Each structure stands twice: as C-alpha cells, then as structure tokens.
C-alpha positions as CSV (number, residue, x, y, z in Angstrom):
1,M,-31.3,-58.3,36.0
2,L,-30.4,-55.7,38.4
3,V,-31.6,-56.5,42.1
4,S,-33.3,-53.6,43.8
5,S,-33.3,-52.9,47.3
6,N,-37.0,-54.4,47.6
7,D,-35.6,-57.9,46.8
8,A,-32.5,-57.8,48.9
9,D,-30.6,-55.8,51.5
10,K,-27.6,-53.8,50.7
11,L,-24.3,-54.6,52.8
12,S,-21.2,-52.7,53.9
13,Y,-17.9,-53.3,52.7
14,S,-16.7,-55.2,56.1
15,E,-19.8,-57.4,55.5
16,V,-18.9,-58.3,52.1
17,R,-15.5,-59.1,53.2
18,D,-16.8,-61.5,56.3
19,L,-19.0,-63.2,53.5
20,F,-16.0,-64.3,51.5
21,A,-13.7,-65.1,54.3
22,Q,-16.5,-67.4,55.8
23,E,-16.9,-69.1,52.2
24,K,-20.6,-68.3,52.2
25,V,-20.5,-66.9,48.7
26,D,-21.8,-69.2,46.0
27,S,-21.7,-66.7,42.9
28,F,-21.5,-63.3,42.4
29,T,-21.8,-60.8,39.3
30,I,-21.1,-57.1,38.9
31,E,-23.9,-55.2,36.9
32,G,-22.9,-51.5,36.5
33,D,-21.7,-50.1,40.0
34,T,-23.6,-52.9,41.8
35,L,-22.0,-56.2,43.3
36,I,-24.7,-58.9,43.8
37,L,-23.7,-61.7,45.9
38,H,-25.7,-65.1,45.8
39,L,-25.0,-66.9,49.1
40,R,-24.6,-70.7,49.8
41,E,-27.1,-70.7,52.5
42,P,-29.5,-68.2,53.9
43,V,-27.9,-65.6,56.3
44,E,-30.7,-63.9,58.3
45,N,-33.3,-65.3,55.7
46,R,-31.4,-63.7,52.9
47,T,-29.9,-65.5,49.9
48,T,-29.1,-62.7,47.6
49,V,-27.5,-59.4,48.7
50,T,-26.0,-56.4,47.1
51,Y,-23.3,-53.8,47.6
52,D,-22.5,-50.6,46.0
53,L,-19.3,-50.4,44.3
54,Y,-17.5,-47.1,44.5
55,S,-14.2,-48.5,42.7
56,F,-14.0,-51.5,41.0
57,S,-10.2,-51.4,40.9
58,V,-10.1,-51.4,44.7
59,F,-12.7,-54.3,44.8
60,Y,-10.8,-56.4,42.3
61,E,-7.5,-55.8,44.1
62,D,-8.8,-56.9,47.3
63,F,-10.9,-60.0,46.4
64,H,-9.6,-61.5,43.4
65,E,-7.0,-63.7,45.1
66,I,-9.6,-65.2,47.4
67,V,-12.2,-65.6,44.7
68,D,-9.6,-67.4,42.6
69,E,-8.8,-69.7,45.5
70,Q,-12.6,-70.6,46.3
71,Y,-13.4,-71.1,42.7
72,A,-10.7,-73.6,42.4
73,K,-11.9,-75.4,45.7
74,G,-15.5,-75.4,44.0
75,I,-16.9,-73.0,47.0
76,I,-17.5,-70.4,44.4
77,T,-19.5,-71.7,41.6
78,N,-19.8,-68.8,39.1
79,Y,-18.6,-65.4,38.8
80,D,-18.6,-62.5,36.3
81,Y,-16.7,-59.3,36.9
82,D,-18.5,-57.4,33.9
83,A,-21.7,-58.9,33.3
84,G,-24.1,-56.2,32.1
85,W,-21.3,-53.5,32.1
86,E,-22.1,-50.7,29.8
87,A,-19.1,-48.6,28.3
88,P,-19.2,-44.7,28.9
89,W,-20.5,-42.8,25.9
90,W,-17.3,-41.4,25.0
91,F,-15.7,-45.0,24.4
92,G,-17.5,-45.2,21.1
93,I,-15.5,-42.1,20.0
94,I,-12.2,-43.6,20.4
95,P,-12.0,-45.7,17.0
96,Y,-13.1,-42.5,15.0
97,L,-10.3,-40.2,16.9
98,L,-7.6,-42.7,16.2
99,L,-8.8,-43.0,12.6
100,M,-8.3,-39.3,12.4
101,I,-4.9,-39.3,13.9
102,V,-3.8,-41.9,11.5
103,F,-5.0,-39.7,8.7
104,A,-3.3,-36.8,10.0
105,L,-0.1,-38.6,10.4
106,V,-0.2,-39.6,6.7
107,W,-1.0,-36.4,5.5
108,Y,1.8,-34.8,7.5
109,F,4.2,-37.5,6.3
110,M,3.2,-36.6,2.6
111,M,3.4,-32.8,3.0
112,N,6.8,-32.9,4.7
113,R,8.8,-35.9,3.5
114,G,7.2,-37.0,0.5
115,V,8.2,-34.1,-1.3
116,G,11.9,-33.9,-0.3
117,G,11.6,-32.0,2.7
118,D,9.5,-29.1,1.4
119,K,7.3,-27.5,4.1
120,G,3.5,-27.3,3.6
121,A,1.3,-28.3,0.8
122,M,2.2,-24.9,-1.0
123,R,5.7,-26.4,-1.6
124,F,4.4,-29.5,-3.3
125,G,4.5,-28.1,-6.8
126,K,8.0,-26.5,-6.3
127,A,10.9,-27.9,-8.1
128,R,13.5,-29.7,-6.1
129,T,16.5,-28.2,-7.7
130,R,19.8,-28.9,-6.6
131,I,22.2,-25.8,-6.9
132,A,25.9,-26.2,-7.5
133,S,28.0,-24.0,-5.2
134,N,31.5,-22.9,-5.7
135,E,33.3,-25.5,-3.6
136,K,36.9,-26.2,-3.4
137,N,36.3,-29.6,-5.1
138,K,34.1,-28.5,-7.9
139,V,34.4,-29.9,-11.4
140,T,36.1,-28.0,-14.3
141,F,37.1,-28.7,-17.7
142,A,40.6,-29.7,-16.6
143,D,38.8,-32.5,-14.8
144,V,37.4,-33.9,-18.0
145,A,39.8,-35.7,-20.5
146,G,39.4,-37.4,-23.7
147,E,36.5,-35.1,-25.0
148,D,38.3,-32.3,-26.6
149,E,35.6,-31.7,-29.4
150,E,32.9,-31.9,-26.5
151,K,34.5,-29.3,-24.5
152,A,35.1,-26.9,-27.4
153,E,31.4,-27.0,-28.0
154,L,30.6,-26.3,-24.6
155,E,33.2,-23.6,-24.0
156,E,31.1,-21.4,-26.4
157,I,28.3,-21.7,-23.7
158,V,30.4,-20.8,-21.1
159,E,31.8,-17.7,-22.8
160,F,28.4,-16.5,-23.5
161,L,27.4,-16.7,-19.9
162,K,30.5,-14.8,-18.9
163,D,30.1,-12.2,-21.4
164,P,26.6,-12.3,-23.2
165,K,27.3,-8.7,-24.7
166,R,29.9,-9.9,-27.1
167,F,27.6,-12.2,-28.8
168,I,24.5,-9.8,-28.8
169,D,26.5,-7.0,-30.3
170,I,27.3,-9.2,-33.3
171,G,23.8,-10.6,-33.7
172,A,24.6,-14.0,-32.6
173,R,22.0,-16.1,-30.8
174,I,23.5,-18.7,-28.4
175,P,21.8,-22.0,-28.5
176,K,18.8,-22.4,-26.1
177,G,19.2,-25.8,-25.3
178,V,22.2,-28.3,-25.4
179,L,21.4,-32.0,-25.4
180,L,24.2,-34.4,-24.4
181,V,23.8,-37.8,-25.8
182,G,25.9,-41.0,-25.7
183,P,26.4,-44.4,-24.0
184,P,26.1,-44.8,-20.2
185,G,29.6,-43.8,-18.5
186,T,30.9,-41.6,-21.2
187,G,30.8,-38.3,-18.9
188,K,27.6,-36.5,-19.8
189,T,26.9,-35.5,-16.4
190,L,30.6,-34.8,-15.8
191,L,30.6,-32.3,-18.7
192,A,27.6,-30.5,-17.3
193,K,29.4,-30.2,-13.9
194,A,32.4,-28.9,-15.7
195,V,30.4,-26.1,-17.6
196,A,28.7,-25.1,-14.0
197,G,32.2,-25.0,-12.8
198,E,33.7,-22.9,-15.5
199,A,30.8,-20.5,-16.0
200,G,30.7,-19.5,-12.3
201,V,26.8,-19.0,-12.8
202,Q,23.9,-20.4,-11.2
203,F,23.7,-24.2,-11.9
204,L,20.1,-25.6,-11.3
205,S,20.2,-29.6,-11.5
206,I,17.1,-31.7,-11.5
207,S,16.5,-35.2,-12.5
208,G,13.8,-36.0,-15.2
209,S,12.0,-38.6,-12.6
210,D,11.7,-35.4,-10.2
211,F,9.0,-33.9,-12.4
212,V,6.5,-36.8,-12.1
213,E,4.7,-37.0,-8.7
214,L,1.8,-39.0,-7.2
215,Y,-0.7,-36.1,-7.9
216,V,-1.9,-34.8,-11.3
217,G,-0.5,-31.4,-12.3
218,V,2.4,-31.4,-10.0
219,G,4.9,-31.9,-12.8
220,A,3.7,-29.3,-14.8
221,S,3.7,-26.9,-11.9
222,R,7.5,-27.9,-11.0
223,V,8.7,-27.1,-14.6
224,R,7.1,-23.8,-14.2
225,D,8.6,-23.1,-11.0
226,L,12.1,-24.2,-12.2
227,F,12.2,-21.8,-15.1
228,E,11.1,-19.0,-12.7
229,Q,14.0,-19.8,-10.5
230,A,16.2,-19.8,-13.4
231,K,15.0,-16.4,-14.6
232,K,15.4,-14.8,-11.2
233,A,18.9,-16.3,-11.2
234,S,19.9,-15.0,-14.6
235,P,22.5,-15.7,-16.0
236,S,22.0,-19.5,-15.0
237,I,22.0,-23.0,-16.4
238,I,19.3,-25.7,-16.0
239,F,20.5,-29.2,-16.2
240,I,17.8,-32.0,-16.5
241,D,19.6,-35.4,-16.3
242,E,17.9,-38.4,-17.7
243,I,15.3,-36.2,-19.5
244,D,14.1,-39.4,-21.2
245,A,12.2,-40.0,-18.1
246,V,10.1,-37.1,-18.9
247,G,10.5,-36.4,-22.5
248,R,9.5,-39.7,-24.2
249,Q,7.6,-39.5,-27.4
250,R,3.8,-38.7,-27.1
251,G,1.4,-40.8,-28.7
252,A,-0.9,-43.8,-28.4
253,G,1.2,-45.9,-26.4
254,L,1.0,-47.6,-23.0
255,G,0.8,-44.6,-21.1
256,G,-2.3,-43.1,-23.0
257,G,-2.7,-39.5,-24.5
258,H,-3.4,-37.5,-21.3
259,D,-1.1,-39.0,-18.6
260,E,0.8,-36.9,-16.1
261,R,4.2,-37.5,-18.0
262,E,2.9,-35.9,-21.2
263,Q,1.5,-33.0,-19.4
264,T,4.7,-32.3,-17.8
265,L,6.4,-32.5,-21.2
266,N,3.8,-30.2,-22.8
267,Q,4.6,-27.6,-20.2
268,L,8.5,-28.2,-20.6
269,L,8.0,-27.5,-24.5
270,V,6.0,-24.3,-23.7
271,E,8.6,-23.1,-21.3
272,M,11.7,-24.0,-23.5
273,D,10.0,-22.0,-26.2
274,G,8.6,-19.2,-24.1
275,F,11.6,-17.3,-22.6
276,G,13.4,-14.6,-24.4
277,T,16.4,-15.3,-26.7
278,N,19.0,-13.3,-24.5
279,E,17.7,-13.8,-21.1
280,G,20.7,-15.7,-20.1
281,V,19.1,-18.9,-19.6
282,I,20.7,-22.0,-21.0
283,V,19.1,-25.6,-20.6
284,M,21.3,-28.6,-20.7
285,A,20.3,-32.0,-20.6
286,A,21.7,-35.6,-20.7
287,T,20.3,-39.0,-22.1
288,N,21.4,-42.1,-23.5
289,R,18.1,-42.8,-25.4
290,Q,17.8,-40.0,-27.8
291,D,15.8,-42.3,-29.9
292,I,12.7,-42.1,-27.6
293,L,12.6,-38.4,-27.3
294,D,9.8,-36.4,-28.7
295,R,10.7,-34.8,-31.9
296,A,9.2,-31.5,-30.8
297,L,11.8,-31.5,-27.8
298,L,14.6,-31.8,-30.3
299,R,13.5,-29.1,-32.8
300,P,15.7,-25.8,-33.4
301,G,14.8,-23.4,-30.6
302,R,14.4,-26.0,-28.0
303,F,17.4,-28.4,-28.1
304,D,19.1,-26.7,-31.1
305,R,22.4,-28.2,-30.3
306,Q,23.2,-31.8,-29.9
307,I,26.6,-33.1,-28.6
308,Y,27.1,-36.8,-29.1
309,V,29.6,-38.0,-26.2
310,G,30.9,-41.3,-27.4
311,L,33.4,-43.8,-26.3
312,P,37.1,-42.4,-26.0
313,D,39.9,-43.8,-28.6
314,A,43.2,-44.8,-27.5
315,K,44.4,-41.2,-27.0
316,G,41.4,-40.3,-25.1
317,R,41.6,-43.3,-22.8
318,E,45.1,-42.5,-22.1
319,A,44.2,-39.1,-21.2
320,I,41.3,-40.1,-19.0
321,L,43.7,-42.9,-17.4
322,R,46.0,-40.0,-16.4
323,V,43.4,-37.9,-14.6
324,H,42.3,-40.9,-12.6
325,V,45.8,-41.8,-11.4
326,K,46.8,-38.5,-10.0
327,K,46.2,-39.7,-6.4
328,K,47.3,-43.6,-7.0
329,P,50.8,-44.4,-6.6
330,L,52.1,-46.5,-9.6
331,A,54.8,-48.9,-10.0
332,D,57.4,-48.5,-12.7
333,D,56.0,-51.4,-14.7
334,V,52.5,-49.9,-15.3
335,N,52.4,-48.4,-18.7
336,L,49.5,-46.1,-19.2
337,T,49.9,-46.4,-23.0
338,T,49.7,-49.9,-23.2
339,I,46.6,-50.0,-20.9
340,A,44.8,-47.4,-23.2
341,K,45.5,-49.3,-26.3
342,T,44.1,-52.8,-24.7
343,T,41.1,-51.2,-23.3
344,I,39.0,-50.7,-26.5
345,G,35.5,-50.1,-25.9
346,F,35.9,-49.0,-22.4
347,T,34.2,-45.7,-21.2
348,G,35.6,-43.1,-18.8
349,A,33.4,-44.9,-15.9
350,D,34.9,-48.1,-16.9
351,L,38.5,-46.8,-16.7
352,E,37.9,-45.1,-13.4
353,N,36.5,-48.6,-12.1
354,L,39.5,-50.4,-13.6
355,L,41.9,-48.3,-11.7
356,N,40.1,-48.4,-8.4
357,E,39.7,-52.2,-8.6
358,S,43.6,-52.2,-9.2
359,A,44.0,-50.0,-6.0
360,L,41.7,-52.4,-4.0
361,L,43.6,-55.3,-4.8
362,A,47.2,-53.7,-4.2
363,A,45.8,-52.7,-0.9
364,R,44.5,-56.1,-0.2
365,R,48.0,-57.4,-0.8
366,H,49.6,-54.8,1.6
367,K,51.7,-53.2,-1.4
368,R,52.6,-49.5,-1.5
369,F,52.5,-49.2,-5.3
370,I,49.9,-50.5,-8.0
371,T,51.8,-52.7,-10.1
372,M,50.9,-54.3,-13.7
373,S,49.9,-57.4,-12.1
374,E,46.9,-55.8,-10.2
375,V,46.0,-53.9,-13.4
376,E,45.6,-57.1,-15.3
377,E,43.6,-59.0,-12.7
378,A,41.4,-56.0,-12.2
379,M,40.8,-55.9,-16.1
380,I,39.6,-59.4,-16.1
381,K,37.5,-58.8,-12.8
382,V,35.8,-56.0,-14.4
383,I,35.0,-57.7,-17.8
384,A,34.1,-61.1,-16.4
385,G,33.8,-60.8,-12.8
386,P,35.8,-62.6,-10.0
387,A,37.1,-65.9,-10.4
388,K,35.4,-68.7,-8.9
389,K,38.6,-70.8,-7.8
390,S,37.0,-72.5,-5.2
391,K,34.1,-73.9,-7.3
392,V,34.5,-77.6,-7.9
393,V,34.3,-78.7,-11.4
394,S,34.0,-82.3,-12.4
395,E,36.6,-84.0,-14.7
396,K,34.0,-84.4,-17.5
397,D,32.9,-80.8,-17.3
398,K,36.6,-79.7,-17.0
399,K,37.6,-81.7,-20.3
400,L,34.5,-80.4,-22.0
401,T,35.5,-76.6,-21.2
402,A,38.8,-77.0,-22.4
403,Y,38.3,-78.4,-25.9
404,H,35.4,-75.8,-26.2
405,E,38.0,-72.9,-25.4
406,A,40.6,-74.4,-27.3
407,G,38.2,-74.7,-30.4
408,H,37.5,-71.1,-30.1
409,A,41.2,-70.1,-29.9
410,I,42.5,-72.2,-32.9
411,V,39.5,-71.0,-35.3
412,M,40.2,-67.4,-34.1
413,N,43.9,-67.8,-34.9
414,S,43.3,-69.3,-38.3
415,L,41.0,-66.4,-39.5
416,E,42.6,-63.6,-41.3
417,H,40.7,-60.6,-39.8
418,S,40.2,-62.0,-36.2
419,D,41.5,-60.3,-33.2
420,P,44.7,-62.0,-31.9
421,V,44.1,-64.5,-29.2
422,H,45.5,-63.1,-25.7
423,Q,44.3,-65.8,-23.2
424,I,42.4,-68.8,-22.9
425,S,41.0,-69.9,-19.4
426,I,39.0,-72.8,-17.9
427,I,38.5,-71.1,-14.5
428,P,35.0,-70.3,-14.1
429,R,34.0,-66.4,-13.8
430,G,30.2,-65.5,-13.1
431,M,28.0,-67.8,-15.3
432,A,30.8,-68.6,-17.7
433,G,32.8,-71.9,-17.2
434,G,35.6,-70.4,-19.4
435,M,36.5,-67.8,-21.6
436,T,38.7,-67.1,-24.5
437,I,39.9,-63.6,-24.6
438,S,41.1,-61.7,-27.5
439,L,42.8,-58.5,-27.9
440,P,41.9,-56.0,-30.5
441,S,44.7,-54.3,-32.3
442,E,43.0,-50.8,-33.1
443,D,39.7,-49.0,-32.6
444,K,37.1,-49.8,-35.4
445,S,34.3,-47.6,-36.4
446,F,32.8,-50.0,-39.0
447,M,32.9,-53.9,-39.5
448,S,33.0,-55.4,-43.2
449,K,31.2,-58.4,-44.2
450,T,34.1,-60.5,-44.0
451,E,34.7,-59.6,-40.5
452,M,31.3,-60.5,-39.6
453,L,31.3,-63.8,-41.4
454,E,34.6,-64.7,-39.5
455,N,33.2,-63.7,-36.2
456,I,30.2,-66.3,-36.7
457,V,32.8,-68.9,-37.6
458,S,34.8,-68.2,-34.3
459,L,31.7,-68.3,-32.3
460,L,31.0,-71.8,-33.6
461,G,34.5,-73.1,-32.8
462,G,33.4,-74.2,-29.4
463,R,30.3,-76.4,-30.5
464,V,32.3,-77.9,-33.4
465,S,35.3,-78.8,-31.2
466,E,32.8,-80.7,-28.9
467,K,31.1,-82.6,-31.9
468,L,34.6,-83.5,-33.4
469,V,36.5,-84.7,-30.2
470,L,33.7,-85.6,-27.8
471,D,31.2,-86.9,-30.3
472,D,28.5,-84.9,-28.5
473,I,27.3,-81.5,-27.8
474,S,26.4,-79.5,-24.9
475,T,24.4,-76.5,-23.8
476,G,27.7,-74.5,-23.0
477,A,27.5,-73.2,-26.7
478,S,24.0,-71.8,-26.4
479,N,25.4,-68.0,-25.8
480,D,27.5,-68.6,-28.8
481,L,24.7,-69.7,-31.0
482,Q,22.4,-66.9,-30.0
483,R,25.1,-64.4,-30.6
484,A,26.2,-66.1,-34.1
485,T,22.3,-66.0,-35.2
486,A,22.1,-62.5,-34.3
487,I,25.0,-61.4,-36.2
488,A,23.6,-63.5,-39.4
489,R,20.0,-61.9,-38.9
490,S,21.7,-58.3,-38.9
491,M,23.8,-58.9,-42.0
492,V,20.4,-60.1,-43.8
493,A,17.8,-58.1,-42.3
494,K,19.3,-55.0,-41.3
495,Y,22.7,-54.5,-43.3
496,G,21.5,-55.7,-46.7
497,M,24.6,-58.2,-46.8
498,S,22.8,-61.2,-48.6
499,E,23.4,-62.1,-52.2
500,N,19.7,-63.3,-52.8
501,L,17.7,-60.6,-51.1
502,G,19.9,-57.7,-52.0
503,S,20.9,-54.1,-50.6
504,I,17.6,-54.0,-48.5
505,S,17.0,-53.2,-44.9
506,F,13.9,-55.1,-43.8
507,E,14.0,-53.8,-40.2
508,S,12.1,-50.6,-39.2
509,G,14.5,-49.6,-36.3
510,N,11.6,-49.7,-33.6
511,D,13.2,-52.8,-31.7
512,E,11.6,-52.0,-28.1
513,V,8.4,-50.8,-26.6
514,F,8.2,-47.7,-24.7
515,L,5.7,-45.7,-22.7
516,G,4.6,-43.2,-25.6
517,R,5.5,-45.4,-28.4
518,D,3.1,-47.7,-30.4
519,F,2.6,-50.9,-28.6
520,G,2.5,-53.0,-31.5
521,H,5.0,-53.4,-34.4
522,T,4.2,-54.7,-37.6
523,K,6.7,-56.2,-40.1
524,S,7.5,-54.2,-43.2
525,Y,7.7,-57.3,-45.3
526,S,5.5,-60.3,-46.4
527,E,5.6,-63.9,-45.0
528,K,7.6,-64.9,-48.4
529,I,10.5,-62.6,-47.6
530,A,10.5,-63.8,-43.7
531,A,10.9,-67.3,-44.8
532,Q,13.7,-66.1,-47.6
533,I,15.4,-64.2,-44.5
534,D,15.2,-67.4,-42.3
535,D,16.8,-69.5,-45.4
536,E,19.6,-67.0,-45.7
537,I,20.4,-67.0,-42.1
538,K,20.5,-70.9,-42.2
539,T,22.9,-71.0,-45.2
540,M,25.2,-68.5,-43.7
541,I,25.3,-70.5,-40.4
542,D,25.7,-73.7,-42.2
543,S,28.6,-72.3,-44.1
544,A,30.3,-70.9,-41.1
545,Y,30.1,-74.3,-39.4
546,K,31.5,-76.1,-42.4
547,K,34.6,-73.7,-42.6
548,C,34.9,-73.8,-38.8
549,E,34.9,-77.6,-39.0
550,Q,37.5,-77.9,-41.7
551,I,39.7,-75.6,-39.8
552,L,39.7,-77.6,-36.7
553,M,40.2,-81.0,-38.6
554,D,43.3,-79.4,-40.1
555,N,44.6,-78.5,-36.6
556,M,43.4,-81.5,-34.6
557,D,46.8,-81.9,-33.1
558,I,47.0,-78.3,-31.9
559,L,43.6,-78.7,-30.4
560,H,44.4,-81.7,-28.3
561,L,47.8,-79.8,-27.3
562,T,45.8,-76.9,-26.1
563,A,43.1,-78.8,-24.4
564,E,45.8,-80.9,-22.5
565,Y,47.6,-77.8,-21.6
566,L,44.3,-76.3,-20.4
567,L,43.6,-79.2,-18.1
568,E,46.9,-79.1,-16.4
569,H,47.4,-75.3,-16.1
570,E,43.8,-74.0,-16.5
571,V,45.1,-70.7,-18.3
572,M,47.2,-70.4,-21.3
573,D,48.6,-67.1,-22.2
574,S,49.2,-65.7,-25.8
575,V,53.0,-66.5,-25.8
576,T,52.2,-70.2,-25.0
577,F,49.4,-70.5,-27.6
578,A,51.6,-68.9,-30.3
579,Y,54.5,-71.3,-29.7
580,V,51.9,-74.4,-29.8
581,C,50.5,-73.3,-33.0
582,A,53.8,-72.5,-34.7
583,N,55.6,-75.8,-33.5
584,R,52.7,-78.0,-33.0
585,K,54.0,-79.1,-29.5
586,L,54.1,-77.8,-26.1
587,P,56.9,-75.9,-24.7
588,V,59.5,-77.8,-22.6
589,P,59.4,-76.4,-19.0
590,Q,63.1,-75.6,-17.4
591,V,63.3,-77.0,-13.9
592,P,64.7,-74.2,-11.7
593,Q,68.2,-74.8,-9.9
594,N,66.4,-73.4,-6.8
595,D,65.2,-76.4,-4.8
596,E,62.4,-74.1,-3.1
597,T,60.9,-73.5,-6.5
598,D,61.5,-76.9,-8.2
599,R,58.0,-77.3,-8.9
600,V,57.7,-74.0,-10.8
601,K,57.6,-74.1,-14.7
602,Q,59.6,-71.4,-16.6
603,K,59.4,-70.7,-20.4
604,T,62.9,-69.7,-21.6
605,A,63.8,-67.9,-25.0
606,E,64.7,-71.5,-26.5
607,D,61.2,-72.8,-25.6
608,I,59.4,-69.9,-27.2
609,P,61.3,-69.1,-30.4
610,A,60.7,-66.2,-32.9
611,Q,58.4,-68.3,-34.9
612,T,55.4,-66.9,-32.9
613,E,55.7,-63.5,-34.9
614,A,54.4,-65.6,-37.9
615,I,51.2,-66.5,-36.0
616,K,50.3,-63.3,-34.4
617,E,52.5,-60.8,-32.4
618,P,51.6,-60.6,-29.0
619,P,51.3,-57.2,-27.0
620,E,54.0,-55.8,-25.0
621,Q,51.9,-56.1,-21.9
622,K,49.5,-58.9,-21.1
623,I,46.4,-56.8,-20.9
624,M,43.3,-59.1,-21.2
625,H,40.1,-57.7,-22.8
626,W,37.2,-59.0,-24.9
627,S,36.8,-58.5,-28.7
628,E,34.4,-55.7,-29.2
629,K,33.7,-56.0,-32.7
630,D,31.7,-52.9,-32.9
631,K,28.8,-53.6,-30.4
632,K,26.9,-50.5,-31.6
633,D,26.7,-51.5,-35.1
634,I,25.7,-55.2,-34.6
635,D,23.4,-54.4,-31.8
636,I,24.5,-57.4,-29.6
637,P,27.3,-58.0,-27.1
638,L,30.2,-59.7,-28.6
639,D,32.1,-60.6,-25.6
640,D,33.8,-64.3,-25.5
641,S,32.1,-65.4,-22.2
642,K,30.1,-68.8,-22.3
C-alpha cells in the first residue's frame, strides 16, 4: 500500500542517506516512484517516512552496498526494490514485436535463400537452370571414349542444331526428346555435356529434384518457366538429370493421385508435346531407373529416342583408360590393354577412380611414375576396400578363414566353366575376413544353366570345406548361402530352368515399391506352385552341395596345402596356386645369396614348371578382380567377398 503524505512526512535525499548511515532503517520497499522507509525507532515521532525517487538506478548505485552490508548484520530485516512495480504499457508489446521480427526473418530467408538465391517471391516459381558456357575446359565428344555408337546417335542432334534447314528441307523431323538410360557411372551426364560442348548452343541443365519444392504448384511453374527460357534461347538444349525424381509412374501409390510430383509431371508432359516440331528446342534427360518412368513420358513425340549407355567392353575400357591417363605419368610396366581386359564390369567412373587411386598411392610412396604395383593395389582397394593389416585375428578364426577360402578356390579350379582363380587372401578387407578373387577371361552378355549351377557349387565351397576339415560350420558362409539361394531362385522362378516346372517365369518383374507404383504386389502363382518352387530350389542347392563335397574330398591334400600356405603367407597368387594343384605340393623356396634378404622367398622357374598350363593359364599381368557372372541377368551381386 502506498503511504500518502498524510501518513508520513517526505524526506530529502541527504536525510535518507543519513538514516542509512546511522543504521536507523529497519526495512524499506519501493512502490512505483516512492521509497518507503520503516525505521527501527521513532525519529521525531515518525516510524515511517517516504522519499520520491527521481532515478531508481542512481538510488541503487548509491545504496545497494550499504543495504547488503546492514542486511547481513541483521540491522535491515527486510527490503524489496520492486514491490508493487508496474511495467510501462509498452512492455507488453515487446513479445509481439519479437515474434513479428522472427516471422519476418524466416520469410526473408525462404524468399532469398530457400530458392537458390532468387530475389523475391516472384522468383519462387522460376526454374533454377544452370547454363553451360563456352569455357576453355568444356567437354566435347573427344573427351568421351568407349561409347562410339552412343556418340553417333547424338551427333545427329548436334548437326540438327547447327544446320536445322538441311533436315527441314528434306522433310525430316528431329527427335523431340532423347533419353539416356544406363547403369550409374557409365557416362550419361558426360554425354549430355559433350553435346552441349559440340553444338555451341544454349544448354539449360536442371536436376529432376529441383522442380519439387515446399509449396504446391511451384514444380509446374518451374517447368513452364524452363521451356519459356529454352524457346527464347532457341536453338537450345534442355537437359534434365535424374528425371526419375519427377517422372515416376503415376498411380495409386504411396504418393497418392494428386501430389505435387504428379502435377509437375503432368505439366512436363504438356510442355514436351506442346512446342512446335522445329522450334529448335531439344529435351535430353538421364536416368538409371527407366523401369519406373511413366509410360506417357516415353511415348513417341516426347522421349522418342532412347539411347542405352551400357558397360564398356574391353576395347571401350582401354579407350577410357587412355583418356584418363593423359595427365598421369606411367611407368613402362603399365599395360593399359591388360588392365582393360582384367577390369570386366568396370564403368567409366570406376576406371577413372582406379587410376586416381593409383596416382594417390604413387604420390604417397614419393614415386615419380605410376607403376603396375600401384594399379594392382588400387584395384583391390576399389573392389574390396583397404586392407585391415593391423586388425588382430585369432588363430582359430585365421584357420577357419584359410580353409574357407581354400575351399572356394579348389572348387572353382575344378569346375569347367568357372573363371580362373587369380588370388586367395585371408587379410580382412571391409566386412570380409578373406576373399577368393577370380579373373574373368572374357566379357559375357549371357549365362548358361551350366555356368549358373557351377557358380552355386563354387559358392558352397567355403561352407563344405569348414564342415569336412573342422567338423563344424560358421556364420562366415552366410553371404555365400544368400547368393547361392538367389541364383537358384532366379533359375527356377525367373529364367525357367527347372525340369519339373518347365519354361515358365513366375516373377512379375515388379521387385520394389516406388512412389507412384502400387504398394502391394500379389503373386501370380498358387501356393502349390510356391511350394514346388521351394522344393526345386532345395533340390538344386542339395545337388550342388554334394558335388562340392565330392570335389573337396578328392582334393583334400590340395586343400590342406593351400590352407597351410595361407596361414603362413596370408596371400596366395595364381601361379603358386596353379603349381600346388598340378604337383600336389608346395613350391620349395630358394634362399637368396644376399644376406640382407635371406628371409625373402623366391619362386624359380624350376619350382613352378609348365604343368601349370594344364590347370588354368594365368594372365600376363597380376590384375585382381571379382568374377562378374553377369550381374544384370542374375539380379544379385556376385562378388567373392565374405
């Protein structure tokens, strides 16, 4: 309660100071702009006095120390600096002002940064294209190797853009759209860049994911803006990378029938079928998932030319290698032809990465040139990851891994259609405790039933070896069993290779769920057929197991010798393995004359005779690689890691 002037007399500032100095104040409060002092004893018959505060900060600065001191001594029993204090009216507005500032900052951020730097809300629906310029390091067809047929198809597009009148006069219609399809890393985007570099026209590049934004309708607006930009810059090329992000099949899938992506796709379909035939605008797109694209997008008049960019063959791989070694100094022992023959299944990106890893290894070793040693080591690193030489492996696990890998190698060497064994290793790499590396002798487009059955047999070599030698089995064969079962299931249910079920494919081909695809898939066969498929798979696996078991029992001495060598040296190359298989004994090491290298073991010509040719002729260069076995047809990875 405020004390009025009727209840107590008001003091001057000096009198207030004297009361505190004489320790006569018992307690005080501040109510509004009034200081109320309660005295310990009456002064001139007054126990309560007041003082009008002109500045609270001045009062606090002058008195807070003496107040704290007297309160600690018990002289002042109670005090309150802000009792009854009422905030000014404008204090209530502060929270609302802060909230408005936060909203303004969020809006500014979304308008100026959330859309790639476009200025203002009017730019939100603009297409964020990247326009290729004629820089000195632009990409041309000379930079694209191993894709001669693909380049020939695209050269027509370039010629049309350079001289459209020649095509129009003869009544020809250039394709409106070109779709580049192929596995990742085969050079689809590189081909598009080469077309832009060769044509010398405006090249508008955009990613499929750039169309879809937070707000409804933005994707369709950006599609319209993209084609407007292309028409103004005609002749021009529109390139949409990863078009599957926006062009997935429409339907009752997880995304519904009216989502933002479908509106964007509908606008894209309209625009591609809307501009005139000879306006000089060509649409190019790239994807590695053609199977999920909407059918309306692939019809003639839109993407009416589809170019498959596949894996390069040996000749193509050599050409790609020659492009990537232009700025890399190579030693005399590096043979690009040999590397190309031994990198079956490598894409252009894989080959570039291989040479880059080789260069990094050479630089790490302070070499001036890249030697074959760096290439071999880089290939293993690219395929299986870096070696974990510091990892401590128990003797029990080391022995199990040695017999496991030796079993794989011996079974593969005994099969007629298996790829030659190139290296056996029990050094951990990645998640694998060891590996058996086979070297394909040629590119293959198809696989026969016999080859697939032999592949199953070789995959079971590790499990059977563990059972025969150690009388126990381990989890190390889990990946082998998964891949063997997948091959058997593909043979029975997909490729019609079962004698009992006949040449029938029981798979619909829809193996995955995508937005825009039906969520549920129903089997196209009865439960009885499903049981027969399972029986056929089991029969196939059991037959392969027995064959594998017989091979290892007939070669038990070679199995023990190979495992013994691996336990001592950790790695066995193809030459040593071929000698062991031919002579059923380990090569005798020759002790060097040089005392400094008396612990180095060398294999002489007498130790490894020509009988190795009867087993499997090793390659000229020791390039290590997995057995591919046509991953595309089998639909599973057939590497030899465990």
